[in-house]
VOFIFI-388372 format. One record per atom (N, C-alpha, C): residue in one letter; x, y, z. Coordinates in steps of 0.1 Angstrom, whole numbers, plus 2048, in hexadecimal, padded with zeros to 3 digits. Layout:
// VOFIFI-388372
aXYZ...
This chain:
// VOFIFI-388372
x8797D885Cx8767DF852x8857E584Cx8867E5842x8937E683Bx8917EF82Fx8997EC828x89A7EF817x8A57E7810x8A47E1803x8AC7DA7FDx8AF7E07EEx8B87DD7EBx8BC7E07DCx8C87D77D6x8C77D87C8x8D07D17C2x8D07D17B1x8DC7CF7AEx8E27D27A0x8E67C079Bx8E17BD78Dx8E37B5789x8EC7B677Ax8F77B2778x9017B776Ex9007C2769x9037CC774x9077D7770x9147DB76Bx9157E3762x9257E575Ax9297EE760x9267F776Bx92F800774x9337FB780x93580278Bx93C800797x92F7FA79Fx92C7EF7A0x9217E97A8x9207ED7B5x9297EB7BAx92E7F07C9x9297FD7CEx9308087C5x92B8137C6x91C8187C7x9198117BCx90C8167BBx8FF80F7C3x9038057C8x8FB7FC7D4x8FD8067DEx90A80C7E0x9088157EDx9018207EBx9038257E0x8F68327DBx8E98307DDx8E48227DAx8D781F7DBx8D281C7E9x8DC8157F0x8DB8157FFx8D8822806x8E282B802x8E383A807x8D3840804x8CE83E7FCx8C38477F6x8B883D7FDx8BA834806x8AF82D80Fx8B382D81Dx8B8835820x8BE83482Fx8B283583Ax8AB83B837x89D83B83Fx89582D842x896826836x890819838x89B811842x8A4813844x8AD80B84Fx8BB813854x8BA81D85Cx8C582485Dx8CD81C86Bx8C880E86Cx8D1808875x8DF7FF871x8DF7FF866x8EA7F5861x8E97F5851x8F57F584Ax8F67F783Bx8FF7E8836x8F87E282Dx9007D782Ax9017D581Ax90D7CE816x90F7CC806x9147BF805x9107B97F7x9147AF7F5x9167AF7E6x9227AA7DFx9257AB7D1x92B79E7CFx9287987C6x92B78B7C3x93A7897BAx94177F7BDx95077E7B8x9507847A8x9457827A1x94A786793x940794792x93B797799x9377A679Ex9277A9794x92279C790x91679C789x90A79D794x90E79D79Fx90179F7A8x9057A67B7x8FF7B07B5x9037BC7C1x8F47BD7C8x8F47BB7D2x8E87BB7DCx8EC7C47E7x8E27CE7EAx8E57D67F8x8DB7D57FFx8DB7DA80Ex8D27DB819x8D37E4822x8C57EE828x8C57F3833x8BC7EE83Dx8C47EE84Ax8BB7E5853x8B57F285Ax8A97EE861x8A07F186Dx8A17E5877x8A77E4881x8A87DB889x89D7D9891x8937CD88Fx8887CA894x8897BE89Fx88E7B4898x88F7A789Ex89E7A189Dx8A579F8A8x8B27988A9x8BB7A58A6x8BC7AE8AEx8C37BC8AAx8D57B98A8x8D87AE8ACx8E47AB8ABx8EA7AB89Bx8F67A889Ax8FD7A588Dx8F979B885x8F179188Ex8ED782886x8E278587Fx8DD79387Ex8CF793875x8D179D86Dx8DF79F86Bx8E67A8862x8E37A4853x8E47A9849x8E47A9839x8EC7AF832x8EF7AC827x8EB79F81Ex8EE793826x8E4786828x8E877A82Dx8E9770827x8F2769829x8F675A820x8F174E827x8EA74781Fx8E5738825x8F072F82Ax8EB728833x8F771D839x8FC717830x8F8714823x90170E81Bx908715813x905721814x90F72C80Cx90A72E7FFx8FE7277F8x8F97277EBx8EE7377EAx8E87397F2x8E07437EFx8E47507F9x8E475A7F3x8E37687FAx8D87747F9x8D2777804x8C777B804x8C878A80Cx8BF795807x8BC79E80Cx8AD7A3809x8A77A5817x89A7A481Cx8947AF824x8887B681Fx8837BF826x8757BA82Cx8737BB838x8657B683Dx8657AE84Bx85D7A884Dx85979E85Bx852792856x85878685Dx84F77A85Cx84B776869x84377986Ax83877A878x83676B87Cx83875D873x83375387Ax84374A877x85075387Bx85C74E875x861743884x85874388Ex85D737896x85672C890x84972C88Bx843721885x84D71A879x851725870x85971E864x86771986Bx86B720873x87A719879x87870C87Ex86C70A887x8686FB88Dx8666F3882x8616F5874x85E6EE86Cx8696ED865x8776F1867x8836EF85Dx88A6E6867x8866E6873x88E6DF87Ex8866CF87Ex87A6D087Ax8726C387Ex8756BC86Fx8786C3865x87A6BD859x8896BB857x88F6BC862x89F6B7862x8A66BF85Ax8A46CB854x8AC6D584Bx8B36DD855x8B26DF860x8BC6E3867x8BA6E2877x8C76E487Ex8C66DF88Cx8C56EA893x8C06EB8A0x8BE6F98A6x8CC7018A9x8D66FA8AAx8E46FF8A9x8E870689Fx8E1703891x8E7709886x8E6716882x8D871C88Ax8D6729887x8DE73388Dx8E373E888x8ED74788Fx8E574F896x8DA753895x8D475B89Ex8C375989Dx8BB7648A1x8AD7618A3x8A576A89Bx8AD77088Dx8A7776885x89D77087Dx88F774877x88A76F86Fx88D76D860x89977885Fx89F77A851x8A6769850x8AD763859x8B2758856x8A974B855x89E74C85Fx89474185Ex88E74384Dx88D74E849x88874C83Dx89174B831x89C74D831x8A674C828x8A9739826x8A9735835x8AB728835x89E71F82Dx892725832x88671F82Dx88871F81Ex88C72B815x88E72A809x896721802x8A072180Bx8AC718808x8A5708807x89F70480Fx89B6F7811x88D6F280Ax8846FE80Cx8756F9805x8757007F7x87D70B7F4x87A7127E6x87471E7E9x8737277E2x86D7337E3x85D7337E3x85672C7DBx84972B7DCx8427237E7x8497187EBx8457157F9x84771B806x854721804x855725810x850736811x84C73C806x84574A807x83774380Cx830738806x823733808x82273281Ax82B72C820x82C72682Ex82B737836x832740832x83674C838x82A756839x82975D846x820767846x825771848x82377C842x82B788846x82979083Dx83279B839x8367A5830x8457A882Dx8437A6821x8557A681Ax8547AB810x8647B280Ax8687B17FEx8737A97FEx8797A17F5x8847957F7x88B7977EAx89A7957EAx8A37927DEx8AB7867E3x8AB77A7DCx8B57717DEx8BC76D7D3x8C976E7D4x8D47687CCx8D575B7CEx8D47537C4x8D67447C1x8E57417B8x8ED7407BEx8FB73F7B9x8FC7357B0x8F57267B6x8F671B7ABx8ED71B79Ex8E47237A2x8DA724796x8DB73278Ex8E3738794x8E674478Dx8DA74D788x8D374F794x8C5757793x8C275F79Fx8BB76D7A0x8BB7747A9x8AB7757AAx8A476F7B3x8967707B3x88F77C7BFx8847837BAx87F78E7BEx8727847C5x86E78A7D2x8627877D6x85B7917DEx84B7927DDx84779E7E6x8397947EDx83579E7F8x82D794801x81E7967FCx81478D802x80978C7FBx7FE7967F7x7FF7A37FDx7F67AE7FCx7FE7B97F5x8097B97FAx8127C47F2x8167CE7FFx8197CC80Cx81C7D2818x82A7DB815x8327D480Fx8417D780Cx8427D97FCx84A7E57F9x84B7E67EAx8567DF7E6x8587DB7DAx8667D97D1x8637DC7C3x86B7E67BFx86E7E87B1x8787E47A9x8757E179Ax8817DD794x8807E0783x88B7DC781x8877E076Fx8987E476Bx8997E9761x8A57E9759x8AC7F775Ax8B57F775Dx8BD80775Ex8CB80675Ax8CF80F751x8DB80D748x8E0802745x8D97F7742x8DB7EB73Dx8DB7E0747x8D97E6751x8DA7D975Dx8C97D5762x8C87C9769x8C07C9772x8C17CF780x8B57D9784x8B87DD78Ex8AB7DC79Ax8AA7DD7A5x89F7DC7ACx8A27E27B9x8967E77C0x8997EE7CEx88C7F07D4x88D7F17E2x8817F37ECx87A8047E8x88480A7E3x8818187E0x88481C7D4x8798227CDx8788237BFx8848307BAx8878377C6x8938437C2x89D83B7C4x8A282D7C8x8AE8297C6x8B48287BAx8A88237B1x8AC81D7A3x8AE82C79Dx8A98367A1x8B1845799x8BD84679Ax8C48457A6x8D084A7ADx8DB83D7A2x8D783279Ex8E182A795x8E783378Bx8F4832789x8FA83977Ex8F5833771x8F583B766x8ED83675Cx8DC839759x8D683C765x8C783A767x8C1848759x8BC840751x8B684D74Ax8A8848744x89F84274Fx89483E74Ax88784774Ax88084873Cx87985573Ex86D854747x86285C746x85685C74Bx84F856746x84584B74Bx83C840744x832848746x82F850739x821859739x817851736x816845734x80D83B735x80383B73Ex80A83A747x80383D757x80084675Cx800851757x7F685D75Bx7EA85D75Bx7E1857751x7D285C753x7CD85175Ex7D6848764x7D384076Ex7D5847779x7E084E779x7E5854786x7DC86178Ax7D986877Fx7CC875780x7C3870782x7BC86477Fx7B085C787x7B185C795x7BD85779Ax7BC84E7A7x7C68557AEx7D185B7AAx7D785E7B3x7E58597B7x7E684C7B1x7F08487B5x7F483E7A6x8008377A6x80182E79Dx80181F79Ex7F7819799x7F880A79Ex800800799x8057F779Fx80E7EB79Bx8067E4790x80E7E1786x81E7DE786x8237EA780x81C7F7781x823802778x82B80C780x83681477Cx83881D786x83982B77Bx83E834781x84084477Ax84D84276Ex853837770x85E836763x85D82B75Cx86082D750x85E821746x86C818749x86980B747x873803749x8737FE75Ax86B804761x86D802770x85D7FB775x85D7F277Ax8507EB780x84F7E8790x8437E7794x8427E27A1x8427D37A2x8467CD7ABx8427BF7A8x8347BD7AFx82D7B57ABx81E7B47AEx81E7AC7BCx8157AE7C4x8147A87D2x80F7987CFx8177907D6x8137827D5x81B7797C9x8257817C6x82E7797BBx83D77B7C0x8447727B7x8517757B6x8587707A7x8617787A8x86577C799x877775797x87676A78Ex88876878Ex88F76C784x89A771786x8A277877Ax8AB76E778x8AF76C76Dx8B9761767x8C776D767x8D4768768x8DF77176Cx8E476E75Ex8E2764753x8E2762746x8E076C73Bx8D476E73Fx8CE77B735x8C6786739x8C6784749x8BA78D750x8AD78A74Bx8AA780746x89B77D743x895778750x88577A74Fx87E77A75Bx87377375Cx86F76B766x864762767x85B763773x84F767775x84676C782x83E760783x83C75E790x833754796x82D75A79Fx8207557A0x81675A7AAx81474E7B3x8197527C1x8177497CEx80C74B7D2x8037547D2x7F67597DCx7F27637D3x7E47627D1x7DB76B7C8x7D07727D0x7CF77D7D4x7C27837D8x7B877F7D4x7B47807C6x7A777A7BEx7A676F7C1x7AE7647BEx7A97567BFx7A77537CFx7AC75B7DAx7A87597E5x79A7607EAx7977697E4x7897717E4x77F7657DDx7847627D3x7787557CAx7787497D3x7817457D7x7807387E0x77973A7EDx77C7477F3x77474A801x76674B7FDx7617517F0x7537547EEx74D7467EBx75373F7E7x7517317E2x7517287F1x7557297F8x753723803x75172B812x74473080Fx74173981Bx73F735828x74473E832x74273A83Ex732738847x72F730849x72272884Fx71F72C85Bx726730864x724732870x71B740875x714743881x71274C883x71775A884x713765884x71A770884x722773891x71D76E89Cx72576E8A7x7327658A8x73075A8A0x73875089Dx742755895x73F75F88Cx748766883x74F76F888x74C774894x75278289Ax75D7788A5x75876B8A8x7617668B1x76D75F8A8x76C75B89Cx776758897x77C765891x77B77188Dx77F77A888x78C780895x78477C8A3x78A7858AAx79677C8AFx79376F8AEx7A17658AFx7AA7658A5x7A876989Bx7B176B88Ex7BA77588Ex7B2782895x7B878C896x7C178C8A1x7BC7878ACx7C67848B6x7D177F8B2x7D17738ABx7DD76B8A8x7EA7758A0x7E177B893x7E878488Dx7EE790895x7E879889Fx7ED7A08A5x7F879C8B0x7F77918B4x8007898BFx80F7888B9x80B7838ACx81A7828A2x81E7908A0x81779789Cx81D7A6896x8227AF8A5x8207AB8B0x8237B28BAx8327AD8BFx8367A48B9x84479C8BCx84F7A58B4x8587AE8C0x8647B48B8x86D7B48C5x87B7B98C3x8837BA8C9x8867CC8D0x8797D18CCx87B7E28C9x86E7E48D0x86A7EF8D6x85D7F38DBx8567F68CFx8437F18D0x83D7F18C6x82E7F88CDx82A7FF8C4x81B8048C8x8138048BDx80A80A8BDx7FC80C8B2x7F981A8AEx7F581C8A2x7EE82889Ex7DD8288A2x7D88338A7x7C98308AAx7C38408A4x7BB83D89Bx7B6849894x7A484789Ax7A38428A2x7938428AAx78C83889Fx78F833894x78682D88Ex78481D88Dx77B819888x77980988Dx78380088Bx78A803882x7987F987Ex7A37FA886x7A9807889x7B4809891x7AE8068A2x7A480A8A5x79F8078B0x79C7F98B5x7977F08ABx7997E18ADx7A57DD8AEx7B07E28A4x7BE7DF8A7x7C27DF8B7x7C07ED8BBx7C67EF8C7x7C07E98D3x7B07E58D0x7AA7E08DAx7AF7D08DFx7B27CA8D2x7B77BA8D3x7C87BD8D7x7CE7C78D2x7DC7C48D5x7DA7C78E8x7D27CF8EDx7D17D28F9x7CE7C6904x7C57C08FBx7C17B1903x7CD7A5904x7D27AA8FCx7E07A18FCx7EE7A5903x7EE7B0905x7F87B690Bx7F77B991Bx8007B2923x7FF7B3930x8027C3937x8077CA92Ex80A7D9933x8017E092Bx8067EF927x7FC7F6922x8037F9911x7FB7F690Ax8017FB8FBx8008088F6x80C80B8F3x80F8198EDx80481B8E5x7FF8268E2x7F382B8D8x7F583A8D2x7F683D8C5x7F784A8C1x7ED84F8B7x7EC85D8BBx7E48628B0x7E68718B1x7E38778A3x7E48858A2x7D788C8A1x7D88988A7x7CA8A08A5x7CC8AE89Ex7C38B3899x7C68C1892x7BA8CC89Bx7BE8D8899x7B78E389Fx7A98E5898x7A98E088Ax79A8E0884x7958D2889x7848D588Fx77E8CC896x7798C3889x7778C687Ex7718C0873x77D8B3870x7898B7873x7958AB870x79B8A687Bx7958A9888x79B8A5894x793898898x79B88E89Ax7988808A1x79C87B8B0x7A78878B3x7AE8848BDx7A78848CAx79F8888CCx7958888D8x78F87B8DBx7878768CFx78386A8CDx78E85F8D2x79885E8CBx7A48568CBx7AA8548DAx7A88628E1x7AD8638EFx7A385B8F9x79485B8F5x78B8578FDx78C8478FBx79083F8F0x7908348EDx79B82C8F4x7A88368F5x7B482F8FBx7B2832907x7A983990Cx7A783A91Dx79F82D922x79682C919x78C82091Cx79381391Cx79B810911x7A3805910x7B0803918x7B480D91Fx7C180F928x7CB812923x7CF816916x7DB815910x7E5822916x7F1824911x7FA82C915x7FA837906x7F283E907x7EC8488FCx7F68538FCx7FB8568EDx8028668EAx7FA8688DFx7F78778E1x7EF87E8D4x7FA88A8D3x7FA8908C6x7FE89B8C2x7F78A58BAx7F28B08BEx7E88B98B8x7F48BE8A9x7F38BE8A0x7FB8C4896x7F68D0890x7FB8DC88Dx7F78E7886x7F68E7877x7F18ED872x7F08F2863x7FF8F385Cx8068F9866x8148FD861x81D8EF863x81B8E786Ax8208DA86Bx81E8D285Ex80E8D285Bx80A8C8851x8118CF845x8128DB842x8158DF837x8248DE832x82D8DC840x83B8DC83Ex83E8CE839x8378C5838x8388B8834x8388B8824x8348C181Ex8328BF811x83E8BE808x8478C880Cx8548C7803x85A8B9803x8598B080Dx85D8A680Bx85889A807x84D89B801x8428907FCx84888B7F1x84A8917E4x85288C7DCx85E8837DCx8688847E3x87387F7E7x8718707F1x8648727F7x85D86A802x85A85E7F9x8528607EDx8488577E7x8518527DAx85985D7D4x8648587C8x85B8597BCx84E8587BEx84885A7B2x8398627B2x8328667AAx82786E7AEx81C8687B7x81986E7C1x80F8657CCx80686D7D0x7F886E7D1x7F487A7D6x7E78787DCx7E886E7E9x7DD86B7F2x7E28767FBx7D887F7FEx7DF88D807x7DE886816x7DB87C81Bx7DC879829x7EA87482Ax7F087381Dx800873821x80687B82Ax80188782Cx807891835x80588E843x7F588C848x7F6887859x7F887A85Ax7FC87184Dx804863853x811863857x81586C84Dx826870850x827873861x81D87F861x81F88586Fx81E87987Ax81487387Ax80F868883x81A861886x82385D87Dx82D85287Ax83785A87Dx83B86387Fx84786E886x846870891x837872897x8368708A6x8368678ADx8338598A5x83684C8A9x8408488ABx84A84C8A3x8588478A2x86184B8AEx8598568B2x86285D8BFx8618528CDx85784A8CBx8548418D7x8578318D6x85382E8C9x85481E8C3x85C8208B5x8608128B3x86680E8A5x85A80689Ex8537FF8A5x8487FB89Dx83A7FD8A0x832801896x822805897x8187FB892x80F7F9896x8047EF88Ex7FA7FA88Ax7F37F6880x7E97FB87Bx7DB7F687Ax7D27FC876x7C57F5876x7C37F7865x7CA7F585Cx7C97F784Dx7C27E8848x7BA7EA83Fx7B47DD837x7A57DA83Cx7A27E2848x7927E284Dx7897E1846x7887EF83Dx7807F1833x77E7EC825x78B7E7821x7877DE816x7857CF816x7887C5824x7877BA826x7797B982Dx7727C4835x7697C2839x75D7CC837x7607D1829x7537D6824x74F7E782Bx75B7F082Bx75A7FB834x75780682Fx758808820x75681481Ax749815814x742822819x737823812x735822806x73D8237FDx73E8257EDx7398167E9x73D80B7F0x7377FD7EFx7297FC7EEx7208057F8x7128027F8x70F80C7EEx7138167EBx70E8207E1x70F8177D4x7198117D0x71D80B7C2x7137FE7C2x7107F87CDx7087EA7CFx6FA7F17CCx6F57FD7D0x6E68047CFx6E58077C0x6EF80D7B9x6EF8127ABx6EF8057A1x6F67FD7A7x6F47EE79Ex6E87E679Ex6E27E97AAx6D67E37ADx6C97EA7A2x6CA7F47A1x6BF7FE79Ax6C27FB78Ax6CF7F9785x6D17FA778x6D57EF770x6D87E2777x6DD7D7773x6D27CE76Cx6C77D176Fx6BB7CC767x6B87CF758x6C07DB754x6BD7E0749x6CA7DA741x6C87D4737x6D27CF72Cx6DD7D9729x6E97D272Cx6F67DC729x6F37E371Bx6F17DD70Fx6F17E5705x6E87EF702x6DD7F0708x6D77FC70Dx6D9805714x6DE803721x6E480A729x6EF810721x6F680C717x704811713x70081E709x6F6816702x6F08226F9x6ED82E6FFx6E382C70Cx6DF839712x6E8840718x6F483971Dx700842720x706849714x70784270Cx70D84C700x7038596FCx6F98556FCx6EE8626F9x6EF86B706x6F086A70Fx6F187171Cx70087C719x70A872718x716878718x71888070Bx711880701x7138866F5x7088926F2x7008946FFx6F689F6FDx6F98AA706x6F18B6706x6F68C2710x6F48BC71Ex6EB8B1724x6EA8AC730x6F98AC738x7028A772Fx7128A4734x7168B073Bx7138BB739x7178CA73Fx7118C774Dx7088C2752x7058C175Fx70B8B6766x7118B9770x7198B0778x7108A277Cx7048A277Fx6FC896783x6F788F77Ax6F689476Cx6EF88D75Fx6FF88A75Cx70888D75Bx716888755x71B87875Dx71787D76Cx71D870774x714865770x707867774x6FD85C76Cx6FD85675Ex700860756x70385B74Ax70F850746x71A853750x72684E752x725840753x71C841761x718832768x71282D760x70A832759x70182874Fx705820747x712822745x71981A73Ax722810741x72180F74Cx72A806755x7237F5752x72C7ED74Fx72A7E2748x7267DA758x72B7DB763x7297D376Ex72F7DB77Cx72C7DA786x7317E0792x73F7E1790x7467D878Ex7567DD78Ax7587EB782x7507EC777x7527F976Fx74D80377Ax741805780x73E811788x74A813793x74E80A799x75B80E7A2x76681479Cx76581178Fx773817787x76D828783x76082677Dx75B830776x75983E782x75683878Ex752845796x75C84D798x76984C794x776854797x77885B788x77185777Cx77085F770x76886776Cx75E86A772x75286F76Ex75587D76Ax76088576Ex765893769x76B89275Ex766896750x76D895745x77B899744x77F8A674Dx78D8AC74Fx7988A2755x79389A75Bx79E88C760x7A7887757x7A088274Ax7A887B745x7B188673Ax7AE891739x7B3899730x7C08A1736x7C489F741x7CE8A8748x7D98A3745x7DE896740x7EA89173Bx7E989472Bx7F3898725x7F1898716x7F188B70Fx7F6883712x7F787470Dx7EC86A714x7E486670Ax7DC85E711x7E284F714x7DE849720x7E283E725x7DF83171Cx7E982871Ax7E481E70Fx7E681171Ax7EB812726x7ED80572Ex7DF7FD733x7DF7F0735x7D57EA739x7D47F074Ax7C87EE752x7CB7F375Fx7C17E8766x7C57E5773x7C07D977Bx7B27D977Cx7AE7E477Bx79C7E377Cx7957DD76Fx79D7DF766x7947D7759x7967C8758x79F7C6763x7A77B4761x79D7AD769x7957B2774x78A7AE77Ax77E7AD773x77879E76Fx76E79E767x7637A1771x7577A6769x74B7A9772x74679A774x74079C781x73A78D785x743783788x75578778Ax75A77F791x75777C79Cx7537847A5x74D7807B4x73D7827B3x73577C7B5x72777D7B3x72178C7BBx72578C7C8x71F7967CFx7277A67CBx7207B07CBx7257BC7C6x72E7C37CDx72B7C17DFx7347C97E6x7437C37E6x7407B47E4x74F7AA7E4x7567AE7D9x74F7B17CCx7557B37C2x7607C57C4x7587CB7C8x7607DB7CAx7697D57D7x7677CF7E0x7727CC7EAx77E7C37E2x77C7BC7DAx7867B67D6x78E7C27CDx78B7CB7C5x78E7D37BAx7957DB7C4x7937E07D0x79B7E87DAx7A57E27DFx7A57D37E1x7B17CE7E5x7BB7C87DFx7BA7C87D0x7C37C77C6x7C77D57C3x7C27DF7C1x7C97E97BDx7CA7F57C9x7BF7FD7D0x7BD8077D7x7C78037E3x7C57F87EAx7C97F57F6x7D77F47F5x7E07EE7ECx7EC7EB7EBx7F37F57E4x7EC7FD7DBx7F38077D7x7F38167D7x7EB8187E1x7E68257E9x7E78247F7x7DF81A7FFx7E081B80Cx7EE817811x7F280A80Cx7FD804811x80D80F80Cx809813806x81681A7FDx816827808x80B82B809x80B838813x813834821x80B82C827x811825833x820824833x82481C82Ax83381782Cx83B82382Ax83882B820x84383681Bx843841825x83784582Bx83884C837x83F848843x83C83D848x840838852x851835850x854832845x86382D842x86A83B841x86384583Ex86985083Dx871856849x869851855x86E855863x87584686Dx87683E85Fx87B82E866x87582886Ex86682786Ex859822876x85881686Ex85680B873x8527FF86Ex83F7FD871x83A7FC868x82A7F886Bx8277EC867x81E7E686Ex81A7D986Dx80A7DD869x8037D1863x7F47D1862x7EE7C4865x7E87C486Dx7E57B5871x7DA7AE86Ax7D27B8865x7C67B385Dx7CB7B084Fx7D47AF84Dx7DB7AC841x7DF79E83Fx7E079A84Cx7E478784Fx7DE77F844x7E5776842x7E0770838x7D376783Cx7D2761849x7C475884Dx7BA767850x7BC771854x7B177A855x7AB77E848x7B577F83Ex7B0783832x7A877682Ax7AD76C82Cx7A675F825x79776082Dx79576083Cx78A760841x78176C83Ex78677783Ax77E781836x77877E82Ax77F77A822x777776815x76E76A814x76D763820x76175581Ex75775D826x75576B82Bx748771832x73E774828x73376F828x728775820x727783824x72278981Cx71D79781Cx71579D82Ax70A79682Dx706798838x70C798847x71978F846x720795851x72A7A3851x7297A6845x7327B4843x7297C0843x7207C183Cx7167C983Ax70B7CB842x7037D4849x6F87D384Fx6F17E1848x6E97E083Fx6E37EE83Ax6EF7F6835x6F2801837x6FD80C833x70780983Dx708802848x714802851x71B7F5850x7277F984Ax7327EC847x7387E9853x7427E184Ex74B7D885Ax7457D2866x7377CD862x72E7C786Dx7387BD878x73E7B386Fx7477AB87Bx7507B2882x7567BA87Ax7627C1883x75B7C988Dx7507CD88Dx74C7D8896x7467CD8A2x7427C289Dx73E7B88A9x7477B38B0x7567B28ACx7617AE8B2x7647BB8BCx7657C98B6x76A7D68BEx7617D78CBx7527D58C7x7497D88D3x74D7D08DDx7507C78DCx7567BB8E9x7607C58F3x7667CF8ECx7717D48F5x76C7E48F7x7657EA8EEx7627F88EBx7547FA8EAx74F8018F4x7408028F3x73C80B8E7x7308048E2x72C8068D2x72B8188D1x72481B8DAx72182C8DBx72D8328DAx73B82F8DEx7458378DDx74B8378CDx74482F8C6x74A82C8B8x73F8348AFx7328378B4x72A83B8AAx72A8488A7x73584C89Ex73685A898x73C85988Bx73D864882x742862877x75286087Ax75885B86Fx76785586Fx76B865866x77786B86Fx77F875865x78D86F860x793867867x7A0860866x7AB869865x7B786385Ex7C086F85Dx7C0878851x7B8884851x7B8889846x7B8898849x7BA8A183Ex7BE8AE83Fx7B48B9835x7B28C283Ax7AC8CE832x7B48D5823x7B98CB81Cx7C18CE810x7BB8D8808x7AF8D7807x7A78E27FCx7A88EF801x7A58EF80Dx7A68FF819x7B3904818x7BF8FC81Ax7CA8FE81Bx7D090580Dx7CB900804x7D29027F4x7CB9147F1x7C59177FAx7BF9237F7x7C8930802x7D092980Ax7D9932810x7E393680Bx7E794280Fx7F194A805x7FE941803x80293B80Bx81193680Dx810929804x80691D807x8039147FCx7FD9167EFx7F891F7EDx7F49247E2x7FD9287DBx80692E7E1x8119367D7x81A9297D1x81B91F7DAx8249137D8x82090C7CCx81090B7CEx8099057C2x80990B7B7x8069167B6x8059207A6x8179217A5x81F91F7AAx82B91D7A5x82B90F79Dx8289057A2x8298FA79Bx8208F8791x8178FF790x80A900784x80B90A77Cx81790E77Bx81A919772x817914764x80E91B75Bx80A91474Dx815916745x81F91F744x82A91E73Bx832911742x83691274Cx83F905751x8388FB74Bx82A8F674Dx8288EB74Ax8258EA73Dx8268F2735x8238F1727x8328EE721x83F8F3728x84B8F0724x84E8E2727x8468DF730x8498D0739x8448C272Cx8398C8725x8348C071Bx82C8B2720x82A8B372Ax8238A5732x8148A6732x8118B273Cx8028B473Ex7FC8C1735x7F18C1731x7E98CB72Ax7E88D6736x7EE8E272Fx7F08EF737x7DE8F6738x7D98F4730x7CC8F872Dx7C18F2739x7C48E6737x7BA8DD740x7BF8E0751x7CB8E0752x7D28E3760x7CC8F0765x7CD8FB75Cx7CA906760x7BE90B762x7AF903759x7A390175Dx7A18FA769x7A88F1770x7A58E777Bx7A88F2787x7B48FA783x7B890478Ex7B090F791x7A9915786x7A291E786x79791F78Bx78F912787x78390E78Bx78190C79Cx78E90779Fx78C90A7AFx7909177B6x79A91D7B1x79C92B7B6x7929357B4x78B9347A8x78293F7A5x77193B7A6x76F92C7A6x7649297A6x75F91E7B3x76791D7B8x7689147C4x7669047C4x76B9027B6x7688F47AFx7758E97B6x7768E47C0x7808DA7C5x7818CD7BDx78A8CB7B4x78D8BE7AEx7998B77B6x7988AB7BAx7A28A27C0x7AF8A47B8x7AA8A47ABx7B58A37A3x7C18B47A4x7BD8BB7ACx7C78C57ACx7D58C07B6x7D08BA7C0x7DC8B37C8x7E38A77C0x7DE8A17B4x7E38987ADx7EC89F7A5x7E88AA79Ex7EF8B3795x7FB8B77A0x7FB8BD7ACx8068C37B3x8108BA7B5x80A8AC7BCx8168A27BDx81D89D7B2x81489D7A7x81C89A79Ax8298A779Ax8218B4797x8308BD793x8388BE79Ex8368BA7ABx8428BC7B4x84B8AE7B2x8448A37B2x84E8997ACx85789A7A3x8518A3795x8578A278Bx8648AD78Cx8618B8794x8698C1792x8778BD7A1x8738B67A9x87E8B27B4x8848A47B1x87E89C7ABx88288F7ADx88488879Ex87D893793x88388C783x88B894780x88B8A3782x8958AA778x8A28AD77D
């Protein structure tokens, strides 16, 4: 796990600015710092290193290929690098003695040199953000992993082309004057994050997962290529469904997960795992322990408030599995102390409040290990969210009524006094859904104040609107795909990467292995959901290691009582300082009247909207990172 940066055709001091970019993300790689500047100064590459595999200087970056033509900076891990290296040797592109060290960086670079970017990425299993300078062709190519585990931002800054693993790195470049991209605020205040390809800045984008972009040094023109598609993988899986029994499905999933976990446990530094006591993390830890001759190191945090505490259950699971378990009970004061650093940590507005406990468990874990595996991906790939069942049920009741009739009925309800009652407004909104994709989107937009928070109405297309209704036949699969395209990469993976990297901890996600994903999409819904209980096949695997009765309880996860805390005097003072009506009026970005109503509804009437935290995170970012 590392951080990369780059400047192409920068008119100022490229080396000095790359150093500033590297310094901004020292947390992503505290072990080493590297810079490359081409002879004509048109290409400057930077790298911060967190040493995981091959701790020697042989794994240092920027790295030059054996031929001398390619120069690469790379953030991530290639888990099957030994297989890729063997292919290079078998194909006579290299001899065993050609390799300087044992790093996956060198293997990846030589694979790109000999097979080309698309073929090399297609054969690699891992997580990454990559930049490769091709001297001969005068290009720089940026690439991102299949699901979007590792970040990569790019765009025009002060007339140059800039890129980095951390959005904040672009802001420190001399001449940065990119304005706030107010077009994304409508989406942000609905979801609490800004989905790719957009960022909070105009002219700066996130590279999409599963793609690579080639930049010409002649004119800084770009060409983007998709080497792997979640949409097409899902479509292909559903068109070629798994035909074995449910037991055979569990057998295959167990095999694939073990293979993925075995590869992701490889490191030259200590490795452990998060354990939240849920199905996903428990499955990951159970399979890790089955592969590990010693005791797997597991980590969880607890809270004094029993309604938010799963540590006691995690300890029971750890004891049953025989792991070396560490837990830390955090106080309200501990959690609140994280808030001032969130704007710097994420570098743009981001408002999933579980970012706070995720940071705290990462911080505690880093005291013991350098790499931690997590169970993320289980809900989206194996139909775990309860919302999927409710959307399927709602669509089942309304899809028989022709859409034009429902659209008219929706308009009548939303333009009548009925809209003043929450239940009718919600039902009226959902009536206008063209399909389950729309229901999944609209469920976050039923409050009329949500899209009035920002003064400017958004005009950009939203990924949810780009997935046609009926793209996948089954409703649950449609919702799962939407989440794997947007919510998972742009919320969950962002949260985990930024909070862990803030303390220099590498996180790995076995369920996002290419083979696991492709198998998951081939499973019919009856293998995933049994009435209202999701993740059926994943549970079938877990119950081979952990008694079913140990897992039958409501999931809490790493969450915090943010609603309660905001009414406490110290946090309330902080919030009201950010929400000052005159301050917001002078900023000219948010509607001060709407913000005031949302806050007073909460403090005076007890109506809590999640948008309160979204607004607070935007305001904190604005004051600490933008001004």
